[in-house]
C-alpha positions in Angstrom: 133.0 325.0 40.7 132.4 321.4 41.8 132.9 320.8 45.7 132.9 316.9 46.2 134.6 315.0 49.1 134.8 311.6 47.4 135.3 310.0 44.1 133.2 307.3 42.6 134.0 304.5 40.2 133.1 304.5 36.6 131.6 301.4 34.6 135.1 300.3 34.0 136.4 300.8 37.5 138.1 304.3 36.7 137.9 306.9 39.4 135.0 309.6 38.8 135.9 313.2 39.9 132.7 315.5 40.8 130.5 312.9 39.5 131.3 313.8 35.9 135.1 313.6 34.9 136.3 309.8 34.6 139.9 309.6 34.8 141.2 307.2 31.8 145.0 307.6 32.2 148.1 309.1 33.4 149.7 311.8 30.9 152.2 312.8 33.3 153.5 313.6 36.7 155.5 316.0 38.5 156.4 317.6 41.8 153.1 319.5 41.9 150.7 316.9 40.9 149.6 314.7 38.2 147.8 315.2 34.8 145.2 312.9 33.7 143.6 312.1 30.3 139.8 312.2 31.3 136.2 312.0 29.7 133.7 314.5 30.8 130.5 312.3 31.0 128.2 315.2 31.3 129.4 316.8 27.9 130.8 313.5 26.2 134.3 315.0 25.6 137.8 314.2 26.4 139.6 316.7 28.6 142.9 317.0 30.7 142.5 317.1 34.4 145.0 318.3 36.6 145.4 316.9 40.1 147.4 319.4 42.2 149.2 318.6 45.4 151.1 320.6 47.7 154.7 319.4 49.0 154.3 317.0 51.8 156.3 319.2 54.2 154.2 322.1 53.8 152.0 322.9 56.8 148.4 322.3 56.6 147.5 326.1 56.6 149.9 326.8 54.0 148.6 324.0 51.9 145.1 325.2 52.1 146.3 328.8 51.3 148.1 327.3 48.1 145.0 325.6 46.9 143.0 328.7 47.3 145.3 330.6 45.3 145.2 327.8 42.7 141.6 328.0 42.2 141.5 331.6 42.0 144.4 331.9 39.6 142.7 328.9 37.5 139.4 330.9 37.3 141.5 333.7 36.3 142.9 331.9 33.5 139.6 330.7 32.3 138.9 334.3 31.6 141.6 334.6 28.9 140.2 334.5 25.4 142.9 333.7 23.1 143.7 331.1 20.5 147.1 330.4 22.1 145.9 330.0 25.6 144.9 326.6 26.9 141.3 326.8 27.9 140.3 326.1 31.5 136.9 324.4 31.7 136.3 323.9 35.3 137.4 323.7 38.9 136.4 320.4 40.7 137.7 320.2 44.6 137.3 317.2 46.8 139.6 315.7 49.7 140.6 319.4 50.0 142.4 319.8 46.8 141.5 321.2 43.7 141.5 319.4 40.2 141.7 322.0 37.4 139.8 320.8 34.0 141.3 321.8 30.8 141.0 321.2 27.2 143.0 318.3 25.9 145.7 319.4 23.5 146.8 316.6 21.2 150.3 317.3 19.8 153.9 317.6 21.2 155.6 320.0 23.6 158.1 322.7 22.1 160.7 320.6 24.4 159.8 317.4 22.9 160.3 318.9 19.3 163.8 320.0 20.3 164.6 316.8 22.0 163.7 314.8 18.9 164.7 317.3 16.1 167.2 319.8 17.9 167.3 323.6 17.4 164.7 325.3 14.9 165.7 327.7 12.4 165.1 331.5 13.4 162.1 332.0 11.2 160.2 329.1 12.5 161.2 330.1 16.1 159.9 333.7 15.5 156.7 332.2 14.1 156.5 330.5 17.5 157.5 333.6 19.4 154.7 335.6 17.8 152.0 333.0 18.9 153.3 332.9 22.6 153.6 336.5 22.9 150.1 337.0 21.7 149.1 334.5 24.5 151.1 336.5 27.0 149.6 339.8 25.9 145.9 338.3 26.3 146.8 337.0 29.7 148.4 340.3 30.9 145.5 342.1 29.7 143.3 340.0 31.8 145.6 340.6 34.7 147.2 337.2 34.9 151.1 336.8 35.0 152.3 333.3 33.5 155.5 333.1 35.7 156.7 329.7 34.0 157.0 330.3 30.3 159.5 327.6 29.0 159.3 325.3 26.1 157.8 322.2 28.0 154.6 324.5 28.4 154.3 325.4 24.8 152.3 322.9 22.7 152.4 322.5 19.1 149.1 320.9 18.3 148.4 318.6 15.3 146.1 321.3 14.2 148.8 323.8 13.9 147.9 325.7 17.0 150.8 327.1 19.4 149.4 326.8 22.9 150.5 328.2 26.0 149.5 326.1 29.0 149.7 326.3 32.7 148.5 329.9 33.3 148.7 330.5 37.1 148.2 326.9 38.0 151.6 325.4 38.9 153.2 328.8 39.3 152.0 330.3 42.5 154.1 332.5 44.6 154.2 335.6 46.5 153.1 334.6 49.8 156.1 334.9 52.3 155.2 331.9 54.2 155.0 329.8 51.4 158.5 330.8 50.2 159.7 330.5 53.6 158.8 326.8 53.8 159.9 325.7 50.3 157.7 326.6 47.7 159.7 328.5 45.2 157.8 327.7 42.1 159.1 327.9 38.6 161.9 326.7 36.4 165.3 328.2 37.5 166.6 328.6 34.0 163.6 330.5 32.7 163.1 332.8 35.9 163.9 336.5 35.5 166.5 337.9 37.7 164.3 339.9 39.6 162.5 336.9 40.3 165.6 335.2 41.4 166.2 337.9 43.8 163.0 337.3 45.3 161.3 340.5 44.0 157.7 340.9 42.7 157.3 339.8 39.2 155.4 341.8 36.5 154.7 341.6 32.8 158.6 342.3 32.1 159.6 339.0 34.0 157.2 337.1 31.4 159.0 338.6 28.7 162.5 337.5 30.2 161.0 334.2 30.2 159.9 334.3 26.6 163.6 335.7 25.7 165.0 332.6 27.4 162.8 330.4 25.6 163.4 331.9 22.0 167.0 331.4 23.0 166.5 327.7 23.9 164.6 327.0 20.7 167.1 328.6 18.2 170.3 327.4 20.1 168.9 323.8 21.4 169.6 324.6 25.0 168.7 327.6 27.3 171.1 330.3 28.0 171.8 330.0 31.8 171.3 326.2 32.5 173.9 324.8 34.8 174.4 321.5 36.6 172.4 322.7 39.9 169.6 324.9 40.6 171.8 327.2 42.6 174.5 327.6 39.8 171.4 328.2 37.4 169.8 331.0 39.5 173.6 332.5 40.0 174.1 332.6 36.3 170.9 334.2 35.7 171.7 336.8 38.1 175.3 337.7 37.4 176.5 336.1 34.0 176.6 337.6 30.6 174.1 336.3 27.9 176.1 333.6 25.7 176.1 334.8 22.2 173.0 333.4 20.2 175.3 332.4 17.2 172.5 330.5 15.6 169.9 333.3 16.0 170.8 335.4 12.9 168.1 338.2 12.8 166.6 337.1 15.5 169.4 338.0 17.8 168.4 341.4 18.8 165.0 340.3 19.8 166.3 337.8 22.1 169.0 340.1 23.5 166.4 342.9 24.2 164.2 340.5 26.1 167.1 339.1 28.3 168.3 342.4 29.8 168.9 342.0 33.2 167.0 345.1 34.3 163.3 344.8 33.8 162.9 348.5 33.1 165.2 348.3 30.0 163.7 345.2 28.3 162.1 345.3 24.9 158.4 346.0 25.2 155.7 343.8 24.2 154.8 345.9 21.3 158.4 346.2 20.1 159.0 342.7 20.6 156.0 341.7 18.4 156.9 344.1 15.5 160.6 342.4 15.5 159.4 338.9 16.0 156.9 339.3 13.0 159.5 340.7 10.8 161.7 337.8 11.3 159.0 335.6 10.8 158.4 337.0 7.4 162.0 337.0 6.7 162.7 340.7 7.0 165.4 341.8 9.1 164.0 343.1 12.8 163.8 346.8 13.1 165.9 348.5 15.4 164.4 350.3 18.3 164.5 354.2 18.1 167.4 354.2 20.7 169.5 351.7 18.8 171.0 353.8 16.3 174.6 353.8 17.8 174.6 350.0 18.2 173.0 349.1 14.9 176.2 349.3 13.0 178.1 346.8 15.7 175.1 344.4 15.5 175.3 344.4 11.6 178.9 343.5 12.1 178.7 340.6 14.4 175.0 339.3 13.6 174.9 337.7 10.2 171.2 337.3 8.8 170.1 333.7 8.0 169.3 333.2 4.1 165.9 332.2 3.1 167.2 328.4 3.0 167.4 328.4 6.9 171.2 327.7 6.8 173.3 328.9 9.8 175.9 331.6 9.7 179.0 330.9 11.6 179.4 332.7 15.0 181.2 336.1 15.0 184.8 335.7 16.3 185.8 337.6 19.5 187.4 340.8 19.1 191.2 341.2 19.3 192.6 340.7 22.7 189.1 339.4 24.2 188.5 336.0 25.5 185.8 333.7 23.9 184.0 333.8 27.2 182.9 337.4 26.5 179.7 338.1 24.6 180.6 338.8 21.0 177.7 341.2 20.3 175.1 341.3 23.3 174.5 345.1 22.8 172.2 345.7 20.0 170.4 348.8 21.2 173.0 350.8 23.1 172.1 349.3 26.4 174.2 346.8 28.5 172.8 343.4 28.8 175.4 342.5 31.4 175.8 343.2 34.8 179.6 343.1 34.8 181.8 345.8 33.3 180.8 345.8 29.3 182.6 347.0 26.3 179.6 347.8 24.6 178.5 351.2 23.1 176.6 354.1 24.8 176.3 355.1 28.4 175.7 352.7 31.1 172.1 352.5 32.4 170.6 352.0 35.8 170.4 348.2 36.6 169.3 346.1 39.5 172.1 345.7 42.1 173.5 342.5 40.4 177.0 341.2 40.8 178.7 340.0 44.1 175.4 341.7 45.9 173.0 339.9 43.7 174.9 336.4 44.3 174.3 336.7 48.0 170.8 337.7 47.4 170.2 334.4 45.5 171.8 332.5 48.3 169.6 334.0 50.7 166.3 333.4 48.6 167.5 329.8 48.1 168.5 329.1 51.7 164.9 328.5 52.7 162.9 328.5 49.6 164.3 326.4 46.7 163.4 322.8 46.8 164.0 320.0 44.1 160.2 320.0 43.6 161.1 322.4 40.8 163.7 320.4 39.2 163.5 316.9 40.2 167.0 315.9 39.7 168.2 319.3 38.3 167.4 319.8 34.6 166.0 316.5 33.9 163.6 316.6 36.6 162.5 320.0 35.5 161.4 318.8 31.9 159.7 316.0 33.7 157.6 318.3 35.7 157.0 320.8 32.9 155.5 318.3 31.0 153.3 316.8 33.5 152.2 320.3 34.2 150.4 320.5 30.9 147.6 318.7 29.0 148.5 316.7 26.3 147.8 313.1 24.8 150.8 311.1 24.1 151.1 309.5 20.6 
């Protein structure tokens, strides 16, 4: 790691970081910092350099702790050896702040693709999901949690790679002092319920975020987005999953990943099997405990034909309101925290409902800032795009 307290100027007047990284242009900005297109003078290659900044209101000692954690997690990300993980080359520090040097990915983010082209068909969504899940598996094997899986952090490169970015760089939490002073880092609409309640995240939390990402890709918007950060987090904790009526055979995978209780979510291994099946055009295989719910799922989820055309959403059952999920329960386990009409016995859940809403309010009172969303949803996308290396075309 380079440690330098000053920057120099290159031949063209550009800033030079650590004596070798010449900053060329800004790729994006967000609440946590700026991503630069830079040139590595020592190796003669273009790179992406992320300048990280703590929130201005954060006390100096907490800022220092944040930067230390960022450096440590950047090096953890550098140990991940996977095609679908952005490569971290270096950590250069000066002026008391770390600068993360990463490979430059030329392409568009998944968020930009959705904005430009709309929702993707289930098979293409499943193909992307397989690659993102492989990246998460590699990260988890290396002891790294991503904690901010969302379309803005998934890049579709010009060479056909699906690359997950921002491992542990802009998503640091866990220090009580940090969260008490305003650093609740992440994108509310992709945060797992246990994280919204202030609990320690684990691999299952990343799997929830993957489920929310798949929903957003195949539906065109995330499932729990509301007009405010508070409303979004309350929806994540308390509200039923809106039926993914465009998902076809991908619906069971999404619903299994978006179970409120992390102990009941679809496992990494099962999710991979199901995603690969859908990507091949084969209906996802039910889990062993899904026999009772398979018939219900078959009646309410119509598989997409090979042409990629969309099925019509299943009508609500007689006497039910449209606001109820038509077929959220596909493996005999309740995906909601309210009284459900689904088959099978009720399982143990995290204490959600009214108590969960109170917990969310307590978490938010001192820890949620608009650094994570800018101006709600629009700001979140801007920060997400700034927190990744890319070259605008």
